[in-house]
C-alpha beads as a LAMMPS data file, in Angstrom:
LAMMPS data file: protein, C-alpha beads

259 atoms
258 bonds

1 atom types
1 bond types

-500.0 500.0 xlo xhi
-500.0 500.0 ylo yhi
-500.0 500.0 zlo zhi

Masses

1 110.0

Atoms # bond

1 1 1 -357.383 358.173 -39.184
2 1 1 -359.328 361.065 -37.715
3 1 1 -361.537 363.441 -39.634
4 1 1 -361.187 366.822 -38.052
5 1 1 -362.604 369.963 -39.692
6 1 1 -360.200 372.893 -40.042
7 1 1 -363.137 375.086 -38.925
8 1 1 -363.071 373.582 -35.413
9 1 1 -361.263 375.487 -32.757
10 1 1 -359.073 372.913 -30.963
11 1 1 -356.302 373.687 -28.445
12 1 1 -352.957 372.157 -29.435
13 1 1 -352.776 370.838 -25.863
14 1 1 -355.973 368.798 -26.197
15 1 1 -355.464 365.020 -26.606
16 1 1 -357.488 363.627 -29.542
17 1 1 -357.627 359.864 -30.088
18 1 1 -357.666 357.858 -33.266
19 1 1 -360.644 357.704 -35.626
20 1 1 -362.232 360.799 -34.156
21 1 1 -364.636 362.898 -36.258
22 1 1 -364.862 366.510 -35.397
23 1 1 -367.326 368.713 -37.266
24 1 1 -366.973 372.459 -38.040
25 1 1 -367.404 374.945 -35.201
26 1 1 -366.582 372.659 -32.415
27 1 1 -364.643 374.309 -29.515
28 1 1 -362.214 372.261 -27.495
29 1 1 -360.130 373.717 -24.618
30 1 1 -356.611 372.804 -23.311
31 1 1 -357.278 370.209 -20.663
32 1 1 -359.478 367.879 -22.750
33 1 1 -359.107 364.207 -23.635
34 1 1 -361.212 362.762 -26.504
35 1 1 -361.018 358.955 -26.919
36 1 1 -360.885 356.939 -30.067
37 1 1 -363.799 356.849 -32.467
38 1 1 -365.751 359.683 -30.955
39 1 1 -367.987 361.831 -33.120
40 1 1 -368.333 365.488 -32.075
41 1 1 -370.995 367.374 -33.971
42 1 1 -371.082 371.134 -34.810
43 1 1 -371.210 373.743 -32.056
44 1 1 -370.255 371.338 -29.293
45 1 1 -368.035 372.809 -26.546
46 1 1 -365.625 370.502 -24.654
47 1 1 -364.380 372.579 -21.759
48 1 1 -361.385 372.079 -19.458
49 1 1 -361.672 368.980 -17.412
50 1 1 -363.427 366.843 -20.129
51 1 1 -362.427 363.195 -20.183
52 1 1 -364.208 361.367 -23.027
53 1 1 -363.763 357.679 -23.443
54 1 1 -364.218 355.781 -26.713
55 1 1 -367.039 355.873 -29.343
56 1 1 -369.112 358.638 -27.784
57 1 1 -371.443 360.713 -30.021
58 1 1 -371.947 364.282 -28.821
59 1 1 -374.545 366.224 -30.736
60 1 1 -375.028 369.877 -31.597
61 1 1 -374.875 372.687 -28.940
62 1 1 -373.952 370.363 -26.091
63 1 1 -371.477 371.639 -23.463
64 1 1 -369.345 369.051 -21.563
65 1 1 -367.504 369.971 -18.361
66 1 1 -369.149 373.378 -17.969
67 1 1 -368.293 375.354 -14.894
68 1 1 -370.403 374.145 -11.934
69 1 1 -373.527 376.135 -11.081
70 1 1 -372.625 375.911 -7.424
71 1 1 -371.711 378.804 -5.177
72 1 1 -369.123 376.579 -3.451
73 1 1 -367.033 376.333 -6.617
74 1 1 -363.811 378.393 -6.238
75 1 1 -362.301 378.005 -9.685
76 1 1 -360.310 374.747 -9.187
77 1 1 -359.403 372.397 -12.054
78 1 1 -362.102 369.888 -11.697
79 1 1 -363.132 366.881 -13.868
80 1 1 -366.023 365.552 -15.920
81 1 1 -365.393 361.947 -16.798
82 1 1 -367.499 360.183 -19.432
83 1 1 -367.025 356.515 -20.355
84 1 1 -367.550 354.705 -23.648
85 1 1 -370.468 354.390 -26.120
86 1 1 -372.655 357.220 -24.820
87 1 1 -375.069 359.075 -27.028
88 1 1 -375.524 362.668 -25.859
89 1 1 -378.054 364.590 -27.917
90 1 1 -378.608 368.242 -28.637
91 1 1 -378.468 371.035 -26.064
92 1 1 -377.189 368.885 -23.207
93 1 1 -375.169 370.476 -20.424
94 1 1 -372.890 368.427 -18.148
95 1 1 -371.114 370.257 -15.316
96 1 1 -367.813 369.273 -13.898
97 1 1 -367.185 368.714 -10.173
98 1 1 -367.263 371.500 -7.598
99 1 1 -364.154 370.447 -5.617
100 1 1 -360.802 369.268 -6.967
101 1 1 -361.059 365.867 -5.110
102 1 1 -364.429 365.169 -6.772
103 1 1 -365.668 364.215 -10.182
104 1 1 -368.778 364.270 -12.291
105 1 1 -368.952 360.772 -13.768
106 1 1 -371.101 359.338 -16.593
107 1 1 -370.504 355.642 -17.208
108 1 1 -371.008 353.614 -20.434
109 1 1 -373.740 353.312 -23.045
110 1 1 -376.029 355.963 -21.608
111 1 1 -378.490 357.862 -23.768
112 1 1 -379.109 361.444 -22.792
113 1 1 -381.801 363.067 -24.875
114 1 1 -382.291 366.658 -25.901
115 1 1 -382.067 369.312 -23.188
116 1 1 -380.821 367.111 -20.383
117 1 1 -378.788 368.868 -17.638
118 1 1 -376.375 366.901 -15.486
119 1 1 -375.062 369.032 -12.585
120 1 1 -371.854 368.927 -10.589
121 1 1 -370.600 365.739 -8.918
122 1 1 -373.358 363.509 -10.344
123 1 1 -372.317 359.863 -10.542
124 1 1 -374.160 357.799 -13.166
125 1 1 -373.635 354.179 -14.002
126 1 1 -374.221 352.334 -17.265
127 1 1 -377.127 351.793 -19.740
128 1 1 -379.329 354.573 -18.447
129 1 1 -381.871 356.551 -20.475
130 1 1 -382.658 360.247 -19.576
131 1 1 -385.608 361.738 -21.397
132 1 1 -386.144 365.147 -22.883
133 1 1 -385.573 368.029 -20.605
134 1 1 -384.598 365.989 -17.565
135 1 1 -382.692 367.871 -14.923
136 1 1 -380.327 366.130 -12.467
137 1 1 -379.114 368.364 -9.581
138 1 1 -375.779 368.122 -7.810
139 1 1 -374.460 365.037 -6.055
140 1 1 -377.163 362.732 -7.403
141 1 1 -376.289 359.058 -7.728
142 1 1 -377.877 357.117 -10.601
143 1 1 -377.219 353.412 -10.788
144 1 1 -377.660 351.225 -13.938
145 1 1 -380.441 350.467 -16.464
146 1 1 -382.701 353.305 -15.163
147 1 1 -385.201 355.192 -17.331
148 1 1 -386.093 358.777 -16.712
149 1 1 -389.093 359.857 -18.783
150 1 1 -389.289 363.478 -20.031
151 1 1 -389.039 366.527 -17.754
152 1 1 -387.996 364.699 -14.652
153 1 1 -386.321 366.721 -11.902
154 1 1 -384.009 364.935 -9.446
155 1 1 -383.176 367.196 -6.492
156 1 1 -379.755 367.352 -4.808
157 1 1 -378.256 364.230 -3.306
158 1 1 -380.928 361.691 -4.195
159 1 1 -380.118 358.177 -5.380
160 1 1 -381.944 356.060 -7.995
161 1 1 -381.413 352.314 -7.906
162 1 1 -380.888 349.791 -10.654
163 1 1 -383.611 349.122 -13.204
164 1 1 -386.027 351.765 -11.846
165 1 1 -388.237 354.111 -13.971
166 1 1 -389.269 357.669 -13.196
167 1 1 -392.374 358.720 -15.085
168 1 1 -392.791 362.034 -16.885
169 1 1 -392.944 365.225 -15.061
170 1 1 -391.973 363.902 -11.675
171 1 1 -389.705 365.762 -9.218
172 1 1 -388.299 364.018 -6.157
173 1 1 -386.195 364.714 -3.124
174 1 1 -385.899 361.187 -1.738
175 1 1 -384.287 357.977 -2.952
176 1 1 -385.980 355.770 -5.586
177 1 1 -385.167 352.143 -4.691
178 1 1 -384.123 349.625 -7.434
179 1 1 -386.542 347.690 -9.724
180 1 1 -389.560 349.943 -9.279
181 1 1 -391.753 352.419 -11.218
182 1 1 -392.217 355.797 -9.523
183 1 1 -394.752 358.365 -10.665
184 1 1 -397.348 360.954 -9.697
185 1 1 -397.360 364.310 -7.966
186 1 1 -396.055 363.955 -5.346
187 1 1 -393.986 361.025 -6.575
188 1 1 -394.877 357.651 -5.142
189 1 1 -394.171 353.970 -5.525
190 1 1 -396.182 352.437 -8.401
191 1 1 -395.117 348.875 -8.499
192 1 1 -392.193 346.816 -9.770
193 1 1 -390.669 347.715 -13.120
194 1 1 -391.568 344.493 -14.909
195 1 1 -390.498 345.646 -18.332
196 1 1 -386.901 346.367 -17.432
197 1 1 -386.711 343.348 -15.067
198 1 1 -387.723 341.139 -17.930
199 1 1 -385.303 342.912 -20.311
200 1 1 -382.508 342.149 -17.880
201 1 1 -383.294 338.481 -17.922
202 1 1 -384.262 338.315 -14.267
203 1 1 -386.377 335.159 -13.659
204 1 1 -390.102 335.201 -12.912
205 1 1 -389.442 333.711 -9.520
206 1 1 -386.994 336.479 -8.557
207 1 1 -389.406 339.088 -9.972
208 1 1 -392.116 337.711 -7.576
209 1 1 -389.571 337.936 -4.729
210 1 1 -388.940 341.605 -5.601
211 1 1 -392.646 342.308 -5.534
212 1 1 -393.005 340.542 -2.185
213 1 1 -390.062 342.535 -0.784
214 1 1 -391.697 345.818 -1.736
215 1 1 -394.994 344.736 -0.257
216 1 1 -393.150 344.631 3.037
217 1 1 -391.534 348.012 2.455
218 1 1 -394.480 349.970 1.053
219 1 1 -397.535 348.195 2.459
220 1 1 -396.318 346.990 5.816
221 1 1 -396.578 348.823 9.097
222 1 1 -392.822 348.769 10.014
223 1 1 -390.108 351.234 9.315
224 1 1 -387.372 350.627 6.762
225 1 1 -384.952 349.023 9.227
226 1 1 -387.477 346.451 10.329
227 1 1 -388.728 345.948 6.790
228 1 1 -385.234 345.106 5.729
229 1 1 -385.040 342.472 8.531
230 1 1 -388.303 340.997 7.351
231 1 1 -387.124 340.770 3.815
232 1 1 -384.022 338.810 4.906
233 1 1 -386.051 336.510 7.075
234 1 1 -389.050 335.860 4.702
235 1 1 -387.687 336.103 1.186
236 1 1 -385.179 333.860 -0.511
237 1 1 -381.876 335.633 -1.038
238 1 1 -380.683 336.603 -4.533
239 1 1 -378.422 339.282 -5.997
240 1 1 -381.525 341.481 -6.563
241 1 1 -382.913 341.086 -3.076
242 1 1 -379.524 341.772 -1.522
243 1 1 -379.350 344.923 -3.756
244 1 1 -382.688 346.100 -2.465
245 1 1 -381.726 345.639 1.191
246 1 1 -378.329 347.273 0.711
247 1 1 -379.911 350.287 -1.047
248 1 1 -382.550 350.748 1.618
249 1 1 -380.078 350.458 4.555
250 1 1 -377.792 353.050 3.025
251 1 1 -380.408 355.611 2.314
252 1 1 -379.659 358.990 4.048
253 1 1 -382.596 360.946 2.660
254 1 1 -385.242 358.255 3.033
255 1 1 -387.242 356.746 0.197
256 1 1 -390.323 357.740 -1.688
257 1 1 -393.741 356.704 -0.324
258 1 1 -396.345 354.300 -1.636
259 1 1 -399.295 355.178 -3.835

Bonds

1 1 1 2
2 1 2 3
3 1 3 4
4 1 4 5
5 1 5 6
6 1 6 7
7 1 7 8
8 1 8 9
9 1 9 10
10 1 10 11
11 1 11 12
12 1 12 13
13 1 13 14
14 1 14 15
15 1 15 16
16 1 16 17
17 1 17 18
18 1 18 19
19 1 19 20
20 1 20 21
21 1 21 22
22 1 22 23
23 1 23 24
24 1 24 25
25 1 25 26
26 1 26 27
27 1 27 28
28 1 28 29
29 1 29 30
30 1 30 31
31 1 31 32
32 1 32 33
33 1 33 34
34 1 34 35
35 1 35 36
36 1 36 37
37 1 37 38
38 1 38 39
39 1 39 40
40 1 40 41
41 1 41 42
42 1 42 43
43 1 43 44
44 1 44 45
45 1 45 46
46 1 46 47
47 1 47 48
48 1 48 49
49 1 49 50
50 1 50 51
51 1 51 52
52 1 52 53
53 1 53 54
54 1 54 55
55 1 55 56
56 1 56 57
57 1 57 58
58 1 58 59
59 1 59 60
60 1 60 61
61 1 61 62
62 1 62 63
63 1 63 64
64 1 64 65
65 1 65 66
66 1 66 67
67 1 67 68
68 1 68 69
69 1 69 70
70 1 70 71
71 1 71 72
72 1 72 73
73 1 73 74
74 1 74 75
75 1 75 76
76 1 76 77
77 1 77 78
78 1 78 79
79 1 79 80
80 1 80 81
81 1 81 82
82 1 82 83
83 1 83 84
84 1 84 85
85 1 85 86
86 1 86 87
87 1 87 88
88 1 88 89
89 1 89 90
90 1 90 91
91 1 91 92
92 1 92 93
93 1 93 94
94 1 94 95
95 1 95 96
96 1 96 97
97 1 97 98
98 1 98 99
99 1 99 100
100 1 100 101
101 1 101 102
102 1 102 103
103 1 103 104
104 1 104 105
105 1 105 106
106 1 106 107
107 1 107 108
108 1 108 109
109 1 109 110
110 1 110 111
111 1 111 112
112 1 112 113
113 1 113 114
114 1 114 115
115 1 115 116
116 1 116 117
117 1 117 118
118 1 118 119
119 1 119 120
120 1 120 121
121 1 121 122
122 1 122 123
123 1 123 124
124 1 124 125
125 1 125 126
126 1 126 127
127 1 127 128
128 1 128 129
129 1 129 130
130 1 130 131
131 1 131 132
132 1 132 133
133 1 133 134
134 1 134 135
135 1 135 136
136 1 136 137
137 1 137 138
138 1 138 139
139 1 139 140
140 1 140 141
141 1 141 142
142 1 142 143
143 1 143 144
144 1 144 145
145 1 145 146
146 1 146 147
147 1 147 148
148 1 148 149
149 1 149 150
150 1 150 151
151 1 151 152
152 1 152 153
153 1 153 154
154 1 154 155
155 1 155 156
156 1 156 157
157 1 157 158
158 1 158 159
159 1 159 160
160 1 160 161
161 1 161 162
162 1 162 163
163 1 163 164
164 1 164 165
165 1 165 166
166 1 166 167
167 1 167 168
168 1 168 169
169 1 169 170
170 1 170 171
171 1 171 172
172 1 172 173
173 1 173 174
174 1 174 175
175 1 175 176
176 1 176 177
177 1 177 178
178 1 178 179
179 1 179 180
180 1 180 181
181 1 181 182
182 1 182 183
183 1 183 184
184 1 184 185
185 1 185 186
186 1 186 187
187 1 187 188
188 1 188 189
189 1 189 190
190 1 190 191
191 1 191 192
192 1 192 193
193 1 193 194
194 1 194 195
195 1 195 196
196 1 196 197
197 1 197 198
198 1 198 199
199 1 199 200
200 1 200 201
201 1 201 202
202 1 202 203
203 1 203 204
204 1 204 205
205 1 205 206
206 1 206 207
207 1 207 208
208 1 208 209
209 1 209 210
210 1 210 211
211 1 211 212
212 1 212 213
213 1 213 214
214 1 214 215
215 1 215 216
216 1 216 217
217 1 217 218
218 1 218 219
219 1 219 220
220 1 220 221
221 1 221 222
222 1 222 223
223 1 223 224
224 1 224 225
225 1 225 226
226 1 226 227
227 1 227 228
228 1 228 229
229 1 229 230
230 1 230 231
231 1 231 232
232 1 232 233
233 1 233 234
234 1 234 235
235 1 235 236
236 1 236 237
237 1 237 238
238 1 238 239
239 1 239 240
240 1 240 241
241 1 241 242
242 1 242 243
243 1 243 244
244 1 244 245
245 1 245 246
246 1 246 247
247 1 247 248
248 1 248 249
249 1 249 250
250 1 250 251
251 1 251 252
252 1 252 253
253 1 253 254
254 1 254 255
255 1 255 256
256 1 256 257
257 1 257 258
258 1 258 259
């Protein structure tokens, strides 16, 4: 049974699941779906195009599926799709996609802290943590198990690989490969992310292989293409090593530099 305040403003066309709690002064437009067991706190706005999965908790003053802050947006009915089990804290803004064929996508079990802004057409995976005041520009791709410390700025089109960490106050315009720590001004490679690697249960042997792979990338004399070839020739293959090579080879903007 849902618990919905009569002081919330909810379109009769919105689709509300079972076991949903909606507090007073929530605003929900027509083209909105809210999955089972979600909790929507006061003063949240769920705008047209919102697709919420199950068991999400959306805190005060957050706006989901806001109109894109993109001059290319022409008023189409676009989508913001959010999975299950996410915690979205106060004053977060998530924009829907710019074009009808696109989507803004947030996966499962992510934690977005106060003041985070997710721009149009961002694709985020699962189990990520975005710290206070972090701003993610349009068309950014964030994989899984990443950590963004407070006040990070990700510029348009960048990618952040699995299990990476971005330290506080960084801004970046190039890709951040998986399993690393990135920090400084300007942002640079700061070693492998041992904490998250250990949390993910990756073995010490593979962890050493990851560190060796990044020695070839960041401390070698070759370009990325040749470094990838050296990784494949010199380092025992694993899911993680294959992930690194695939990420590097698919980079369009290039990657951050070494310390």
